[in-house]
A tleap script that builds the chain and sets N, CA, C and O, in Angstrom:
source leaprc.protein.ff14SB
mol = sequence {
  NMET ASN THR PRO ASP ALA ASP GLY PHE LEU
  ALA GLU GLN LEU LEU ARG LEU THR ARG ARG
  LEU HIE ARG ILE GLN LYS ARG GLN LEU GLU
  PRO VAL GLY ILE THR PRO ALA GLN SER ARG
  LEU LEU ARG ALA LEU VAL HIE TYR ASP THR
  PRO PRO ARG MET ALA ASP LEU ALA GLN ARG
  LEU GLU VAL VAL PRO ARG ALA VAL THR THR
  VAL VAL ASP GLY LEU GLU SER ALA GLY LEU
  VAL ARG ARG ALA PRO ASP PRO THR ASN ARG
  ARG VAL ILE ARG ILE GLU LEU THR GLU LYS
  GLY ARG ALA ALA LEU ARG GLU LEU ARG SER
  ALA ARG ARG ALA ALA ALA GLU GLU ILE LEU
  ALA PRO LEU ASP THR GLU GLN ARG ALA GLN
  LEU THR VAL LEU LEU ASN ALA LEU PHE GLU
  ALA PRO ARG GLU ARG ASP CCYS
}
set mol.1.N position { 212.844 155.654 141.304 }
set mol.1.CA position { 212.622 157.249 141.950 }
set mol.1.C position { 214.078 157.882 141.630 }
set mol.1.O position { 215.032 157.667 142.377 }
set mol.2.N position { 214.171 158.616 140.554 }
set mol.2.CA position { 215.445 159.401 140.509 }
set mol.2.C position { 215.338 160.486 140.636 }
set mol.2.O position { 216.312 161.204 140.407 }
set mol.3.N position { 214.152 161.017 141.038 }
set mol.3.CA position { 214.001 162.369 141.341 }
set mol.3.C position { 215.042 162.987 142.579 }
set mol.3.O position { 215.480 162.268 143.477 }
set mol.4.N position { 215.299 164.214 142.469 }
set mol.4.CA position { 216.050 164.683 143.864 }
set mol.4.C position { 215.267 164.588 145.142 }
set mol.4.O position { 215.833 164.539 146.234 }
set mol.5.N position { 214.098 164.564 145.015 }
set mol.5.CA position { 213.255 164.759 146.052 }
set mol.5.C position { 212.322 163.292 146.504 }
set mol.5.O position { 211.280 163.323 147.159 }
set mol.6.N position { 212.864 162.288 146.076 }
set mol.6.CA position { 212.220 161.139 146.052 }
set mol.6.C position { 211.246 160.932 146.961 }
set mol.6.O position { 210.036 160.769 146.805 }
set mol.7.N position { 212.265 160.974 148.433 }
set mol.7.CA position { 211.589 160.789 149.823 }
set mol.7.C position { 210.526 162.014 150.137 }
set mol.7.O position { 209.706 161.836 151.037 }
set mol.8.N position { 210.532 162.938 149.591 }
set mol.8.CA position { 209.446 164.077 149.741 }
set mol.8.C position { 208.274 163.506 149.018 }
set mol.8.O position { 207.189 163.527 149.599 }
set mol.9.N position { 208.365 162.976 147.764 }
set mol.9.CA position { 207.518 162.662 146.988 }
set mol.9.C position { 206.627 161.323 147.369 }
set mol.9.O position { 205.436 161.212 147.078 }
set mol.10.N position { 207.381 160.348 148.051 }
set mol.10.CA position { 207.094 159.137 148.639 }
set mol.10.C position { 206.083 159.257 149.627 }
set mol.10.O position { 205.063 158.576 149.738 }
set mol.11.N position { 206.635 160.575 150.613 }
set mol.11.CA position { 205.765 160.989 151.918 }
set mol.11.C position { 204.578 161.442 151.441 }
set mol.11.O position { 203.542 161.045 151.975 }
set mol.12.N position { 204.541 162.251 150.472 }
set mol.12.CA position { 203.168 162.830 150.069 }
set mol.12.C position { 202.400 161.914 149.417 }
set mol.12.O position { 201.197 162.162 149.504 }
set mol.13.N position { 202.705 160.861 148.742 }
set mol.13.CA position { 201.965 159.824 148.272 }
set mol.13.C position { 201.310 159.087 149.408 }
set mol.13.O position { 200.116 158.804 149.308 }
set mol.14.N position { 201.988 158.755 150.473 }
set mol.14.CA position { 201.647 158.128 151.737 }
set mol.14.C position { 200.478 158.866 152.233 }
set mol.14.O position { 199.320 158.449 152.237 }
set mol.15.N position { 200.840 159.848 152.593 }
set mol.15.CA position { 199.732 161.218 153.149 }
set mol.15.C position { 198.472 161.170 152.281 }
set mol.15.O position { 197.359 161.127 152.804 }
set mol.16.N position { 198.646 161.179 150.956 }
set mol.16.CA position { 197.474 161.329 149.842 }
set mol.16.C position { 196.729 159.697 150.440 }
set mol.16.O position { 195.596 159.615 150.914 }
set mol.17.N position { 197.406 158.871 150.314 }
set mol.17.CA position { 196.911 157.371 150.503 }
set mol.17.C position { 195.986 157.189 151.915 }
set mol.17.O position { 195.007 156.456 152.064 }
set mol.18.N position { 196.665 158.161 152.973 }
set mol.18.CA position { 196.076 158.057 154.211 }
set mol.18.C position { 194.772 159.072 154.092 }
set mol.18.O position { 193.860 158.584 154.759 }
set mol.19.N position { 194.496 159.932 153.665 }
set mol.19.CA position { 193.729 160.831 153.461 }
set mol.19.C position { 192.586 159.960 152.551 }
set mol.19.O position { 191.437 159.982 152.992 }
set mol.20.N position { 192.810 159.296 151.467 }
set mol.20.CA position { 191.985 158.634 150.744 }
set mol.20.C position { 191.415 157.407 151.515 }
set mol.20.O position { 190.240 157.104 151.303 }
set mol.21.N position { 192.169 156.663 152.410 }
set mol.21.CA position { 191.796 155.825 153.214 }
set mol.21.C position { 190.671 155.883 154.209 }
set mol.21.O position { 189.807 155.038 154.445 }
set mol.22.N position { 190.915 157.311 154.848 }
set mol.22.CA position { 190.174 157.938 155.711 }
set mol.22.C position { 188.950 158.402 155.200 }
set mol.22.O position { 188.031 158.468 156.017 }
set mol.23.N position { 188.667 158.818 153.770 }
set mol.23.CA position { 187.566 158.979 153.400 }
set mol.23.C position { 186.381 157.936 152.878 }
set mol.23.O position { 185.162 158.110 152.914 }
set mol.24.N position { 187.186 156.712 152.343 }
set mol.24.CA position { 186.911 155.358 151.971 }
set mol.24.C position { 186.040 155.034 153.571 }
set mol.24.O position { 184.839 154.767 153.628 }
set mol.25.N position { 186.922 155.131 154.723 }
set mol.25.CA position { 186.339 154.346 155.648 }
set mol.25.C position { 185.478 155.087 156.316 }
set mol.25.O position { 184.739 154.468 157.081 }
set mol.26.N position { 185.337 156.411 156.244 }
set mol.26.CA position { 184.305 157.217 156.538 }
set mol.26.C position { 182.901 156.934 155.971 }
set mol.26.O position { 181.808 156.831 156.527 }
set mol.27.N position { 183.237 156.853 154.848 }
set mol.27.CA position { 181.869 156.372 153.900 }
set mol.27.C position { 181.451 155.111 154.132 }
set mol.27.O position { 180.258 154.875 153.945 }
set mol.28.N position { 182.232 154.169 154.532 }
set mol.28.CA position { 181.887 152.849 154.747 }
set mol.28.C position { 181.171 152.860 156.432 }
set mol.28.O position { 180.285 152.061 156.737 }
set mol.29.N position { 181.590 153.643 157.173 }
set mol.29.CA position { 181.123 153.611 158.618 }
set mol.29.C position { 179.866 154.538 158.878 }
set mol.29.O position { 179.289 154.404 159.957 }
set mol.30.N position { 179.425 155.418 158.013 }
set mol.30.CA position { 178.103 155.897 157.818 }
set mol.30.C position { 177.201 155.290 158.172 }
set mol.30.O position { 176.536 155.795 159.076 }
set mol.31.N position { 176.773 153.934 157.617 }
set mol.31.CA position { 175.648 153.349 157.575 }
set mol.31.C position { 175.694 152.630 159.040 }
set mol.31.O position { 174.672 152.112 159.489 }
set mol.32.N position { 176.909 152.620 159.759 }
set mol.32.CA position { 176.835 152.269 161.245 }
set mol.32.C position { 176.513 153.114 162.001 }
set mol.32.O position { 175.862 152.768 162.986 }
set mol.33.N position { 176.865 154.575 161.806 }
set mol.33.CA position { 176.449 155.709 162.397 }
set mol.33.C position { 177.389 156.103 163.295 }
set mol.33.O position { 177.010 156.896 164.157 }
set mol.34.N position { 178.646 155.708 163.310 }
set mol.34.CA position { 179.762 156.110 163.948 }
set mol.34.C position { 180.949 156.718 163.087 }
set mol.34.O position { 181.013 156.452 161.887 }
set mol.35.N position { 181.984 157.621 163.764 }
set mol.35.CA position { 182.924 158.075 163.213 }
set mol.35.C position { 184.002 157.253 163.115 }
set mol.35.O position { 184.006 156.264 163.849 }
set mol.36.N position { 185.173 157.483 162.173 }
set mol.36.CA position { 186.390 156.863 162.127 }
set mol.36.C position { 187.177 157.076 163.909 }
set mol.36.O position { 187.774 156.210 164.550 }
set mol.37.N position { 187.006 157.945 164.151 }
set mol.37.CA position { 187.501 157.990 165.850 }
set mol.37.C position { 186.649 157.036 166.945 }
set mol.37.O position { 187.193 156.301 167.769 }
set mol.38.N position { 185.484 157.172 166.812 }
set mol.38.CA position { 184.713 156.368 167.567 }
set mol.38.C position { 184.955 154.763 167.296 }
set mol.38.O position { 184.751 153.923 168.172 }
set mol.39.N position { 185.471 154.405 165.818 }
set mol.39.CA position { 185.770 153.247 165.590 }
set mol.39.C position { 186.782 152.745 166.340 }
set mol.39.O position { 186.764 151.757 167.073 }
set mol.40.N position { 187.710 153.537 166.091 }
set mol.40.CA position { 188.919 153.223 166.755 }
set mol.40.C position { 188.938 152.770 168.212 }
set mol.40.O position { 189.501 151.731 168.557 }
set mol.41.N position { 188.250 153.652 169.121 }
set mol.41.CA position { 188.073 153.452 170.592 }
set mol.41.C position { 187.272 152.218 170.687 }
set mol.41.O position { 187.630 151.292 171.415 }
set mol.42.N position { 186.096 152.172 169.905 }
set mol.42.CA position { 185.357 150.638 170.223 }
set mol.42.C position { 186.607 149.394 169.942 }
set mol.42.O position { 186.806 148.408 170.651 }
set mol.43.N position { 187.207 149.711 168.932 }
set mol.43.CA position { 188.197 148.370 168.418 }
set mol.43.C position { 189.271 148.252 169.730 }
set mol.43.O position { 189.733 147.174 170.104 }
set mol.44.N position { 189.585 149.582 170.367 }
set mol.44.CA position { 190.583 149.358 171.287 }
set mol.44.C position { 189.809 148.712 172.543 }
set mol.44.O position { 190.539 148.055 173.286 }
set mol.45.N position { 189.092 148.753 172.731 }
set mol.45.CA position { 188.162 148.539 174.275 }
set mol.45.C position { 188.356 146.768 174.165 }
set mol.45.O position { 188.396 146.143 175.225 }
set mol.46.N position { 188.457 146.124 173.025 }
set mol.46.CA position { 188.473 144.715 172.886 }
set mol.46.C position { 189.829 144.123 173.178 }
set mol.46.O position { 189.933 142.908 173.346 }
set mol.47.N position { 190.879 144.930 173.247 }
set mol.47.CA position { 192.189 144.496 173.686 }
set mol.47.C position { 192.227 144.406 175.136 }
set mol.47.O position { 193.224 143.818 175.556 }
set mol.48.N position { 191.210 144.934 176.236 }
set mol.48.CA position { 191.536 144.629 177.551 }
set mol.48.C position { 190.690 143.865 177.904 }
set mol.48.O position { 189.538 143.731 177.493 }
set mol.49.N position { 191.360 143.222 178.853 }
set mol.49.CA position { 190.755 141.931 179.859 }
set mol.49.C position { 189.554 142.608 180.653 }
set mol.49.O position { 188.397 142.187 180.628 }
set mol.50.N position { 190.033 143.807 181.417 }
set mol.50.CA position { 188.789 144.350 182.118 }
set mol.50.C position { 188.811 145.628 181.528 }
set mol.50.O position { 189.686 145.938 180.720 }
set mol.51.N position { 187.713 146.557 181.950 }
set mol.51.CA position { 187.272 147.595 181.267 }
set mol.51.C position { 188.407 148.839 181.454 }
set mol.51.O position { 188.493 149.252 182.611 }
set mol.52.N position { 189.129 149.370 180.634 }
set mol.52.CA position { 190.063 150.312 180.777 }
set mol.52.C position { 189.590 151.641 181.435 }
set mol.52.O position { 188.387 151.903 181.405 }
set mol.53.N position { 190.497 152.519 182.046 }
set mol.53.CA position { 190.254 153.713 182.225 }
set mol.53.C position { 190.584 154.708 181.005 }
set mol.53.O position { 191.347 154.316 180.122 }
set mol.54.N position { 190.040 155.938 180.951 }
set mol.54.CA position { 190.049 156.612 179.769 }
set mol.54.C position { 191.570 156.935 179.696 }
set mol.54.O position { 191.903 157.047 178.516 }
set mol.55.N position { 192.543 157.111 180.507 }
set mol.55.CA position { 193.900 157.284 180.579 }
set mol.55.C position { 194.569 156.278 179.779 }
set mol.55.O position { 195.461 156.543 178.973 }
set mol.56.N position { 193.952 154.686 180.110 }
set mol.56.CA position { 194.400 153.757 179.560 }
set mol.56.C position { 194.144 153.879 177.962 }
set mol.56.O position { 195.079 153.670 177.189 }
set mol.57.N position { 193.006 154.183 177.544 }
set mol.57.CA position { 192.576 154.634 176.201 }
set mol.57.C position { 193.235 155.457 175.850 }
set mol.57.O position { 193.707 155.160 174.752 }
set mol.58.N position { 193.609 156.551 176.252 }
set mol.58.CA position { 194.298 157.848 175.534 }
set mol.58.C position { 195.612 157.113 175.273 }
set mol.58.O position { 196.102 157.213 174.148 }
set mol.59.N position { 196.259 156.346 176.257 }
set mol.59.CA position { 197.660 155.840 175.675 }
set mol.59.C position { 197.771 154.942 174.668 }
set mol.59.O position { 198.709 154.865 173.874 }
set mol.60.N position { 196.766 154.237 174.713 }
set mol.60.CA position { 196.752 153.227 173.430 }
set mol.60.C position { 196.327 153.633 172.305 }
set mol.60.O position { 196.465 152.913 171.316 }
set mol.61.N position { 195.771 154.772 172.228 }
set mol.61.CA position { 195.359 155.378 170.877 }
set mol.61.C position { 196.323 156.502 170.459 }
set mol.61.O position { 196.277 157.017 169.342 }
set mol.62.N position { 197.339 156.910 171.574 }
set mol.62.CA position { 197.903 157.806 171.303 }
set mol.62.C position { 197.561 159.205 171.277 }
set mol.62.O position { 198.243 160.036 170.678 }
set mol.63.N position { 196.501 159.476 171.926 }
set mol.63.CA position { 195.876 160.790 171.737 }
set mol.63.C position { 195.739 161.251 173.309 }
set mol.63.O position { 195.871 160.480 174.259 }
set mol.64.N position { 195.442 162.682 173.404 }
set mol.64.CA position { 195.413 163.587 174.504 }
set mol.64.C position { 194.125 162.804 175.530 }
set mol.64.O position { 193.126 162.402 174.933 }
set mol.65.N position { 194.190 162.651 176.791 }
set mol.65.CA position { 193.043 162.325 177.266 }
set mol.65.C position { 191.715 163.119 176.921 }
set mol.65.O position { 190.696 162.449 176.750 }
set mol.66.N position { 191.660 164.314 176.822 }
set mol.66.CA position { 190.387 165.275 176.515 }
set mol.66.C position { 189.909 164.585 175.194 }
set mol.66.O position { 188.714 164.305 175.279 }
set mol.67.N position { 190.439 164.245 174.066 }
set mol.67.CA position { 189.987 163.408 172.831 }
set mol.67.C position { 189.256 162.274 173.454 }
set mol.67.O position { 188.032 162.212 173.338 }
set mol.68.N position { 189.932 161.365 174.112 }
set mol.68.CA position { 189.023 160.117 174.575 }
set mol.68.C position { 187.545 160.448 175.216 }
set mol.68.O position { 186.519 159.838 174.918 }
set mol.69.N position { 187.630 161.487 176.114 }
set mol.69.CA position { 186.497 162.138 176.615 }
set mol.69.C position { 185.419 162.507 175.668 }
set mol.69.O position { 184.299 162.006 175.767 }
set mol.70.N position { 185.697 163.284 174.844 }
set mol.70.CA position { 184.803 163.429 173.622 }
set mol.70.C position { 184.401 162.303 173.041 }
set mol.70.O position { 183.192 162.076 172.985 }
set mol.71.N position { 185.095 161.622 172.638 }
set mol.71.CA position { 184.640 160.302 171.877 }
set mol.71.C position { 183.813 159.476 172.820 }
set mol.71.O position { 182.716 159.142 172.372 }
set mol.72.N position { 184.134 159.053 174.108 }
set mol.72.CA position { 183.518 158.171 174.667 }
set mol.72.C position { 182.004 158.895 174.873 }
set mol.72.O position { 180.986 158.206 174.830 }
set mol.73.N position { 181.954 160.494 175.124 }
set mol.73.CA position { 180.540 161.153 175.399 }
set mol.73.C position { 179.778 160.799 174.290 }
set mol.73.O position { 178.590 160.565 174.514 }
set mol.74.N position { 180.198 160.700 173.105 }
set mol.74.CA position { 179.376 160.248 172.065 }
set mol.74.C position { 178.799 158.908 171.811 }
set mol.74.O position { 177.685 158.522 171.459 }
set mol.75.N position { 180.101 158.227 172.149 }
set mol.75.CA position { 179.636 156.646 172.001 }
set mol.75.C position { 178.472 156.297 173.311 }
set mol.75.O position { 177.438 155.642 173.182 }
set mol.76.N position { 178.912 156.849 174.392 }
set mol.76.CA position { 177.787 156.757 175.500 }
set mol.76.C position { 176.590 157.170 175.290 }
set mol.76.O position { 175.617 156.511 175.658 }
set mol.77.N position { 176.473 158.475 174.584 }
set mol.77.CA position { 175.178 158.921 174.263 }
set mol.77.C position { 174.535 157.943 173.109 }
set mol.77.O position { 173.305 157.964 173.071 }
set mol.78.N position { 175.146 157.156 172.237 }
set mol.78.CA position { 174.630 156.304 171.496 }
set mol.78.C position { 174.358 155.129 172.043 }
set mol.78.O position { 173.815 154.285 171.329 }
set mol.79.N position { 174.609 154.880 173.138 }
set mol.79.CA position { 174.483 153.604 174.046 }
set mol.79.C position { 175.493 152.475 173.618 }
set mol.79.O position { 175.161 151.294 173.712 }
set mol.80.N position { 176.670 152.835 173.169 }
set mol.80.CA position { 177.457 151.777 172.809 }
set mol.80.C position { 178.503 151.340 173.763 }
set mol.80.O position { 178.906 150.177 173.780 }
set mol.81.N position { 179.034 152.445 174.718 }
set mol.81.CA position { 179.763 152.367 175.908 }
set mol.81.C position { 179.065 152.699 177.031 }
set mol.81.O position { 177.936 153.179 176.926 }
set mol.82.N position { 179.600 152.503 178.141 }
set mol.82.CA position { 178.993 152.948 179.436 }
set mol.82.C position { 180.236 153.398 180.473 }
set mol.82.O position { 181.300 152.782 180.410 }
set mol.83.N position { 180.088 154.316 181.273 }
set mol.83.CA position { 181.055 154.368 182.130 }
set mol.83.C position { 180.447 153.703 183.520 }
set mol.83.O position { 179.258 153.670 183.838 }
set mol.84.N position { 181.330 153.294 184.104 }
set mol.84.CA position { 181.099 152.214 185.331 }
set mol.84.C position { 182.359 152.365 186.379 }
set mol.84.O position { 183.544 152.298 186.053 }
set mol.85.N position { 181.898 152.563 187.586 }
set mol.85.CA position { 182.923 152.806 188.810 }
set mol.85.C position { 183.779 151.642 188.574 }
set mol.85.O position { 183.462 150.617 187.970 }
set mol.86.N position { 184.914 151.924 189.126 }
set mol.86.CA position { 186.239 150.824 189.460 }
set mol.86.C position { 185.603 149.931 190.733 }
set mol.86.O position { 185.153 150.520 191.715 }
set mol.87.N position { 185.601 148.774 190.661 }
set mol.87.CA position { 184.910 148.087 191.890 }
set mol.87.C position { 186.156 148.329 193.087 }
set mol.87.O position { 185.811 148.480 194.259 }
set mol.88.N position { 187.228 148.349 192.809 }
set mol.88.CA position { 188.236 148.471 194.094 }
set mol.88.C position { 188.681 149.923 194.289 }
set mol.88.O position { 189.430 150.221 195.220 }
set mol.89.N position { 188.132 151.012 193.238 }
set mol.89.CA position { 188.561 152.546 193.832 }
set mol.89.C position { 187.182 153.374 193.183 }
set mol.89.O position { 186.920 153.568 191.996 }
set mol.90.N position { 186.570 153.698 194.146 }
set mol.90.CA position { 185.265 154.607 193.605 }
set mol.90.C position { 185.566 155.978 192.807 }
set mol.90.O position { 184.694 156.527 192.133 }
set mol.91.N position { 186.793 156.451 192.934 }
set mol.91.CA position { 187.173 157.602 192.198 }
set mol.91.C position { 187.625 157.270 190.794 }
set mol.91.O position { 187.705 158.242 190.043 }
set mol.92.N position { 187.918 156.157 190.322 }
set mol.92.CA position { 188.173 155.496 189.165 }
set mol.92.C position { 187.130 155.239 188.130 }
set mol.92.O position { 186.350 154.352 188.476 }
set mol.93.N position { 186.870 155.809 186.851 }
set mol.93.CA position { 185.744 155.570 186.225 }
set mol.93.C position { 186.454 154.645 185.005 }
set mol.93.O position { 187.525 154.953 184.483 }
set mol.94.N position { 185.646 153.435 184.641 }
set mol.94.CA position { 186.137 152.494 183.696 }
set mol.94.C position { 185.193 152.719 182.359 }
set mol.94.O position { 184.149 153.372 182.363 }
set mol.95.N position { 185.671 152.159 181.403 }
set mol.95.CA position { 184.649 152.173 180.154 }
set mol.95.C position { 184.373 150.943 179.810 }
set mol.95.O position { 185.259 150.144 179.505 }
set mol.96.N position { 183.040 150.634 179.822 }
set mol.96.CA position { 182.757 149.291 179.247 }
set mol.96.C position { 181.757 149.437 177.973 }
set mol.96.O position { 180.888 150.285 177.766 }
set mol.97.N position { 182.203 148.239 177.129 }
set mol.97.CA position { 181.347 148.018 175.848 }
set mol.97.C position { 179.828 147.624 176.355 }
set mol.97.O position { 179.668 146.904 177.340 }
set mol.98.N position { 178.711 148.166 175.585 }
set mol.98.CA position { 177.378 147.559 175.918 }
set mol.98.C position { 177.102 146.483 174.920 }
set mol.98.O position { 177.816 146.261 173.942 }
set mol.99.N position { 175.802 145.700 175.295 }
set mol.99.CA position { 175.757 144.666 173.901 }
set mol.99.C position { 175.413 145.435 172.558 }
set mol.99.O position { 175.552 145.025 171.405 }
set mol.100.N position { 174.907 146.713 173.021 }
set mol.100.CA position { 174.926 147.598 171.566 }
set mol.100.C position { 176.081 147.916 170.895 }
set mol.100.O position { 176.126 148.084 169.676 }
set mol.101.N position { 177.330 148.036 171.894 }
set mol.101.CA position { 178.380 148.373 171.309 }
set mol.101.C position { 179.189 147.047 170.790 }
set mol.101.O position { 180.223 147.145 170.130 }
set mol.102.N position { 178.588 145.769 171.172 }
set mol.102.CA position { 179.312 144.544 170.512 }
set mol.102.C position { 178.821 144.474 169.231 }
set mol.102.O position { 179.455 144.232 168.204 }
set mol.103.N position { 177.469 144.737 169.377 }
set mol.103.CA position { 176.960 144.692 167.918 }
set mol.103.C position { 177.516 145.729 166.768 }
set mol.103.O position { 177.868 145.385 165.640 }
set mol.104.N position { 177.522 146.861 167.206 }
set mol.104.CA position { 178.285 147.715 166.436 }
set mol.104.C position { 179.748 147.468 166.023 }
set mol.104.O position { 180.188 148.018 165.013 }
set mol.105.N position { 180.565 146.599 166.828 }
set mol.105.CA position { 181.860 146.127 166.541 }
set mol.105.C position { 181.730 145.168 165.301 }
set mol.105.O position { 182.517 145.358 164.373 }
set mol.106.N position { 180.742 144.080 165.195 }
set mol.106.CA position { 180.404 143.263 164.205 }
set mol.106.C position { 180.383 143.999 162.801 }
set mol.106.O position { 181.063 143.666 161.830 }
set mol.107.N position { 179.416 145.141 162.860 }
set mol.107.CA position { 179.250 145.778 161.857 }
set mol.107.C position { 180.447 146.511 161.223 }
set mol.107.O position { 180.720 146.810 160.061 }
set mol.108.N position { 181.183 146.728 162.639 }
set mol.108.CA position { 182.530 147.977 161.906 }
set mol.108.C position { 183.456 146.845 161.369 }
set mol.108.O position { 184.104 147.261 160.408 }
set mol.109.N position { 183.750 145.429 161.709 }
set mol.109.CA position { 184.637 144.756 160.956 }
set mol.109.C position { 184.196 144.381 159.593 }
set mol.109.O position { 185.016 144.301 158.679 }
set mol.110.N position { 182.865 144.136 159.406 }
set mol.110.CA position { 182.354 144.477 158.031 }
set mol.110.C position { 182.627 145.599 157.320 }
set mol.110.O position { 183.208 145.370 156.259 }
set mol.111.N position { 182.415 146.658 157.542 }
set mol.111.CA position { 182.742 147.770 156.937 }
set mol.111.C position { 184.178 148.194 157.091 }
set mol.111.O position { 184.603 149.157 156.452 }
set mol.112.N position { 184.817 147.619 157.785 }
set mol.112.CA position { 186.393 147.837 157.441 }
set mol.112.C position { 186.970 146.821 156.634 }
set mol.112.O position { 187.994 147.115 156.017 }
set mol.113.N position { 186.394 145.432 156.506 }
set mol.113.CA position { 186.868 144.918 155.335 }
set mol.113.C position { 186.362 145.402 154.068 }
set mol.113.O position { 187.061 145.281 153.062 }
set mol.114.N position { 185.176 145.958 154.014 }
set mol.114.CA position { 184.842 146.665 152.529 }
set mol.114.C position { 185.706 147.727 152.196 }
set mol.114.O position { 186.131 147.910 151.055 }
set mol.115.N position { 185.994 148.481 153.239 }
set mol.115.CA position { 186.833 149.910 153.208 }
set mol.115.C position { 188.283 149.295 152.403 }
set mol.115.O position { 188.672 149.652 151.291 }
set mol.116.N position { 188.931 148.289 153.298 }
set mol.116.CA position { 190.419 147.646 152.859 }
set mol.116.C position { 190.109 147.096 151.372 }
set mol.116.O position { 190.761 147.391 150.370 }
set mol.117.N position { 189.090 146.319 151.416 }
set mol.117.CA position { 188.857 145.903 149.779 }
set mol.117.C position { 188.830 146.883 148.569 }
set mol.117.O position { 189.217 146.635 147.427 }
set mol.118.N position { 188.302 148.035 149.036 }
set mol.118.CA position { 188.308 149.090 148.146 }
set mol.118.C position { 189.649 149.858 147.832 }
set mol.118.O position { 189.987 150.097 146.673 }
set mol.119.N position { 190.267 150.168 148.743 }
set mol.119.CA position { 191.647 150.646 148.524 }
set mol.119.C position { 192.467 149.792 148.058 }
set mol.119.O position { 193.256 150.169 147.191 }
set mol.120.N position { 192.488 148.278 148.568 }
set mol.120.CA position { 193.329 147.510 147.686 }
set mol.120.C position { 193.196 146.758 146.756 }
set mol.120.O position { 193.992 145.841 146.553 }
set mol.121.N position { 192.024 147.027 145.905 }
set mol.121.CA position { 191.388 146.495 144.875 }
set mol.121.C position { 192.523 146.243 143.827 }
set mol.121.O position { 192.753 145.129 143.356 }
set mol.122.N position { 193.269 147.479 143.477 }
set mol.122.CA position { 194.145 147.375 142.650 }
set mol.122.C position { 195.409 146.314 142.643 }
set mol.122.O position { 196.146 145.993 141.710 }
set mol.123.N position { 195.397 145.959 143.784 }
set mol.123.CA position { 196.539 145.249 144.180 }
set mol.123.C position { 196.132 143.502 144.065 }
set mol.123.O position { 195.094 142.939 144.413 }
set mol.124.N position { 197.387 142.927 143.438 }
set mol.124.CA position { 196.943 141.466 143.429 }
set mol.124.C position { 197.660 140.677 144.637 }
set mol.124.O position { 198.318 141.323 145.453 }
set mol.125.N position { 197.533 139.305 144.746 }
set mol.125.CA position { 197.758 139.019 146.027 }
set mol.125.C position { 199.471 139.011 146.601 }
set mol.125.O position { 199.860 139.045 147.768 }
set mol.126.N position { 200.152 138.963 145.541 }
set mol.126.CA position { 201.654 139.174 145.655 }
set mol.126.C position { 201.635 140.595 146.017 }
set mol.126.O position { 201.837 140.709 147.226 }
set mol.127.N position { 201.485 141.623 145.480 }
set mol.127.CA position { 201.509 143.041 145.726 }
set mol.127.C position { 200.926 143.222 147.084 }
set mol.127.O position { 201.613 143.832 147.903 }
set mol.128.N position { 199.867 142.821 147.404 }
set mol.128.CA position { 199.455 142.821 148.900 }
set mol.128.C position { 200.174 142.463 150.008 }
set mol.128.O position { 200.217 143.110 151.054 }
set mol.129.N position { 200.914 141.116 149.710 }
set mol.129.CA position { 201.833 140.542 150.571 }
set mol.129.C position { 203.229 141.519 150.516 }
set mol.129.O position { 203.906 141.722 151.524 }
set mol.130.N position { 203.479 141.959 149.484 }
set mol.130.CA position { 204.784 142.904 149.600 }
set mol.130.C position { 204.362 144.062 150.247 }
set mol.130.O position { 205.283 144.712 150.741 }
set mol.131.N position { 203.263 144.502 150.386 }
set mol.131.CA position { 202.685 145.687 151.021 }
set mol.131.C position { 202.710 145.461 152.443 }
set mol.131.O position { 203.188 146.239 153.269 }
set mol.132.N position { 202.199 144.413 152.666 }
set mol.132.CA position { 202.232 143.822 154.096 }
set mol.132.C position { 203.621 143.883 154.847 }
set mol.132.O position { 203.777 144.362 155.970 }
set mol.133.N position { 204.604 143.328 154.060 }
set mol.133.CA position { 206.187 143.225 154.589 }
set mol.133.C position { 206.711 144.545 154.945 }
set mol.133.O position { 207.431 144.702 155.931 }
set mol.134.N position { 206.243 145.831 153.887 }
set mol.134.CA position { 206.835 147.272 153.923 }
set mol.134.C position { 206.234 147.846 154.890 }
set mol.134.O position { 206.999 148.401 155.679 }
set mol.135.N position { 204.802 147.940 155.192 }
set mol.135.CA position { 204.280 148.433 156.279 }
set mol.135.C position { 204.667 147.606 157.659 }
set mol.135.O position { 204.667 148.272 158.694 }
set mol.136.N position { 204.894 146.641 157.719 }
set mol.136.CA position { 205.246 146.090 159.029 }
set mol.136.C position { 206.682 146.545 159.173 }
set mol.136.O position { 206.914 146.884 160.334 }
set mol.137.N position { 207.650 146.652 158.417 }
set mol.137.CA position { 208.897 147.430 158.434 }
set mol.137.C position { 208.640 148.676 159.161 }
set mol.137.O position { 208.934 148.887 160.337 }
set mol.138.N position { 207.976 149.602 158.226 }
set mol.138.CA position { 207.704 150.905 159.075 }
set mol.138.C position { 206.950 150.972 160.444 }
set mol.138.O position { 207.228 151.814 161.298 }
set mol.139.N position { 206.021 150.067 160.582 }
set mol.139.CA position { 205.427 150.111 162.198 }
set mol.139.C position { 206.458 149.576 162.942 }
set mol.139.O position { 206.617 150.106 164.041 }
set mol.140.N position { 207.257 148.609 162.630 }
set mol.140.CA position { 208.360 148.165 163.502 }
set mol.140.C position { 209.550 149.094 163.666 }
set mol.140.O position { 210.452 148.754 164.430 }
set mol.141.N position { 209.605 150.029 163.128 }
set mol.141.CA position { 211.107 151.083 163.187 }
set mol.141.C position { 210.662 151.778 164.390 }
set mol.141.O position { 209.489 152.071 164.620 }
set mol.142.N position { 211.709 152.039 165.183 }
set mol.142.CA position { 211.844 152.976 166.401 }
set mol.142.C position { 211.087 154.082 166.083 }
set mol.142.O position { 211.460 154.657 165.061 }
set mol.143.N position { 209.942 154.648 166.766 }
set mol.143.CA position { 209.343 155.757 166.930 }
set mol.143.C position { 209.973 157.042 167.606 }
set mol.143.O position { 210.689 156.843 168.587 }
set mol.144.N position { 209.791 158.230 167.213 }
set mol.144.CA position { 210.261 159.297 168.162 }
set mol.144.C position { 208.815 159.802 168.851 }
set mol.144.O position { 207.734 159.866 168.265 }
set mol.145.N position { 209.052 160.102 170.086 }
set mol.145.CA position { 207.854 160.169 171.010 }
set mol.145.C position { 207.287 161.733 170.410 }
set mol.145.O position { 206.101 161.974 170.185 }
set mol.146.N position { 208.062 162.396 170.277 }
set mol.146.CA position { 207.310 163.923 170.024 }
set mol.146.C position { 206.864 164.137 168.672 }
set mol.146.O position { 206.848 165.298 168.264 }
set mol.147.N position { 206.440 163.055 167.793 }
set mol.147.CA position { 206.020 163.519 166.403 }
set mol.147.C position { 204.577 163.380 166.411 }
set mol.147.O position { 203.923 163.680 165.412 }
savepdb mol mol.pdb
quit
């Protein structure tokens, strides 16, 4: 990349790829009946030993708590999660996966694999390995908190 704004071009390419991935993932999730944001929240739930609070989910997903409330409302309406009182503090509400939510997670894994395969189809095994190394380097880099 010998252009004067190579980093700007690369950043634009990454943004375009992100939008493309989002469209593909959304299309793959439609048959499951959930949005990408709902998918993220469901996948986040499995990382907790005990059902988390909404504030815990907001922190893990790096979003404002109000955004989690909206997503949980939709998932609860669909019967995929439920709000449950904390057994030690009745003022605290925890978010639990339902059996229907667990079944949806299994479907999600399949949909995500299909979306990943679609986006990565042009790459051979070696290129995929290189991409993994590069993405890991970007994710492991120190992050600014205000971005």
